[in-house]
N, C-alpha and C positions, 0 to 999 in steps of 0.2 A: 434624456438629454438629446437632443437631439445632433445628428452626423452622428451620432456614438455608434461604436463596433460591437455587433451584435456576439457573447462570449460564448467559445465552442463546447459544446454541453459532451461532458462525459459520461460516461457511464459505470459505477459503483456499485459491486455489487462484496459485501463487506458486513460482520457481528457488527453489534449497536455497543458503547460501552456506553452506561445512563450517566459518569463521570464525565463525559463528553474529553476524556482527556486522548483518548485511543480509539481506533473501529470507523465506523461511519460518520462521527460527531467531527473526529479530526478532520478524515477526507477532506470532508465539507467544507471549513478553511480555511484550510491548508491548497485545495485547487482552487477557491475561487480569490487568495490571496497572489496566484498565479494569474490571471485576468478571462480564470474559467471554470464554467458552471458545473455541478454534480448533480448526478440521476440517480439521487441512493437507493438501492435493494439489500431489503437486508438477510445477509445467512443466516445467522444468528442471533441470541437474546447471551445477554451475559449480568450477572449479576455482580461486580464489582467495585472499587473505589482507585487510587489515583497512587495505591500499593501491591495492591491485590484482587483477582480474583478469586470469586466464591462460589460461583456457579455459570457453566457456560449448558446451552441447549438451542440447540440446527429450528433455525423455523421450521414447516412443513413441507417438502419441495417442490408441493403444487402451489406452494402462494409463489417461489421465486418467480420461477415461467408465469404467473401470474401479478405478481408488481412488476413484472418488465415489460406485459408485451405491451399494455399503454406508450409505456415512455418510445418502444422497438417502431411501431407504429407512426408517435406524433412528433420523434426529435431525429435531429441528422448530429448521429454517436461521432464522435470525429475520435474517440480513444475508449480503451476500456481498463478500470483498477478493479484485480481481485484481489477479495481479503480473505477472512478465513470462512471457510468451506459451509460445517458447523459436522459434516460427517462426507460417507462416502456416494450417497446416494446424489447429496445434493452440490456436491465437486461433479455430477454429473451432469447435473440440471445446466451450473452454470458452463460447462462442457460449450451444451449445446444450442448455448446462447451467443459465445462464443465462436462459434461455428457457423453459426445464420447469419451475422452478420458478417464474417470472413469469406462467403458464399460472394455479397455483395460490396465488399469492401476487401479487396486480399490484403491489400498492406496497410490493415487499422491495427494501429499499436493496441496491447494490451500490456500491463505491468500487472508481474503478483508478487505480491508483500506474503510470501510462505512463509504466517506468524504458527507456528505447531506449540507455542507455551511460551504461559506469562511467563514477568523475570522471576516468578516465586517455584516455576517447573507444574505448575495446572495446566493438564490438557485443553487446548480449544478446540473441543472437537468430541465428536461419542463414534469410538469405534478406532479404525487405522489414520490415524490424521494426517501420518507421514504418505501412508498411501495414498490419498486423498488429491493432499498436493500435486505428490509425483505425477498423476492422473495427469496436472494441470500447465506441468509447467511444456508438454508442448505449443501449447497454444500459446504461450509468451511470446511479446517480443524481446522481454527483459522479466530477471526475476529479479529480487535484491533480498535475499541472505542474510543474515551474518553468518560470523565461522563456524555457532554452532548448531545451526541451521544447514548450514550446507554441511554440515560434516552426516547430520542422521540425517541430506535426503542423495547423502554419497553422489555419484555422479547422477549432473545438473541436466537433463533432455532439453535444453532450453536454447538460443542461439545467440542470447548476449545474459552475462551476467555481473550482478555491483554484487562484490563481498563487501559489506559489511563493519571493518573491525570497530566496537563502540562498544562493543561486549567483553573487552579482555583488560588490561591490569596496566600497559603500559598507556607513557606516557605520549604518546603522538600513535593517536586513529589512525589508517592506513586504509582506505576503498580500493581494492582493487577489482577494473573493467576486462572478462573473460570477455572470450566469441570465440562459439565454441572449445572452449574448456584453455587456449590461450593468452592470456595478458596482452591486454588492450596499453591501457595505461595503471595508473594509479596517483590516487589521490591523500596527501597525509594532510592531518586536522590536527591540531592542542589538542589532550587531553582536556575536555573537562568536568572539577571534577565533585559534579552534581549528580544525582542522578533521574531520570526522565521517564514521566512513561509518556509515550504515541511517539515514542523518535522517533521508529524505521518506519508508522503510518503517512507519518509528516514527508519522506524524502518520497518516499514510493508515490505520493500522492502527490506532491511538488514532482515528480521526473512526469508524471504521467497529462497533468496541467498542460504543461511546455509540450511534450509529445503531438498534445491536443490542438494546442498556438498552430503550429505545423514547425517547430524547430528540431532539428535533425538531430539523434540520437547524442554525442557527442559534447554540445552547447548543451541541453537539455541536464544532465548527466549534471558540467559543469555549473549551469547556477543553481537548481535543487539542490545540489551541496552546499555550495553557501546563502541562498537561501534555510534551509535545515540549521548550519551551525548558530544562521545570524539568529535563528528562532528556540535557541537553546540555550543561545546567551542571555538575550534577555525573555529565558523563561522565572515564570509567576507560583506562585505558591500560591494554594487553596484548604491546602491538609500537611497536616505534616508528612513528613515525606518526601515523593518521587515528587519532581518542577515538572511542571507545566508548559509545554511551549505553546511559547506567545507567536502564534502560527498571522497574526492579522496583523501585520508589522509599520510603523510610522516609517513614513519618509524618508532617509540620512542627510 
């Protein structure tokens, strides 16, 4: 289309969900919905449906660098999103990629979605998943753990953190933005009654896309949460159980 603006590129390092509800598939759609373009690099393969993870296996560590190398050479990457690394070696490979980008772009936004377990408690990686995620925290501009993930990770060595409260039974979901451990702002959203597959992926992907578009962090958090809430309200079912967020939304 003549005169159209090219979307900014976002490097996404995460796991593959064949059901399309979470992981790379969710990231691609949510990033596109904000007006950015995802460059997906698979760190892990999973066997899952919209309710349960049946298996997860990290890709070979060398393949992470091999997938990323052509992208790093060809694209002007404006932000990075990190999902599950798969294991400690893959976390180290992801960290090396981020450090290399930061040498050229010190202010490059990096968003970490520190997913440790599926909703039913299945470990999404081999070895010590908590240690693997902890190793990535210092590289992130912002991490988005839920309350359970934040408690497992303990002290969050990350400049900015958005702790999401969707995993509680309260009628109101409270999401809290922390800067060096101190509360900056909180948002409150009415608790929806259904359960959803990939809500955290959707939120983190929306945040990273908005940062890639040049939004300031508070503006990105504002807009990403509003988008995610609407994606949940308009979610759909393809199979019994958890609903899938509608990431491509119609204009209101």
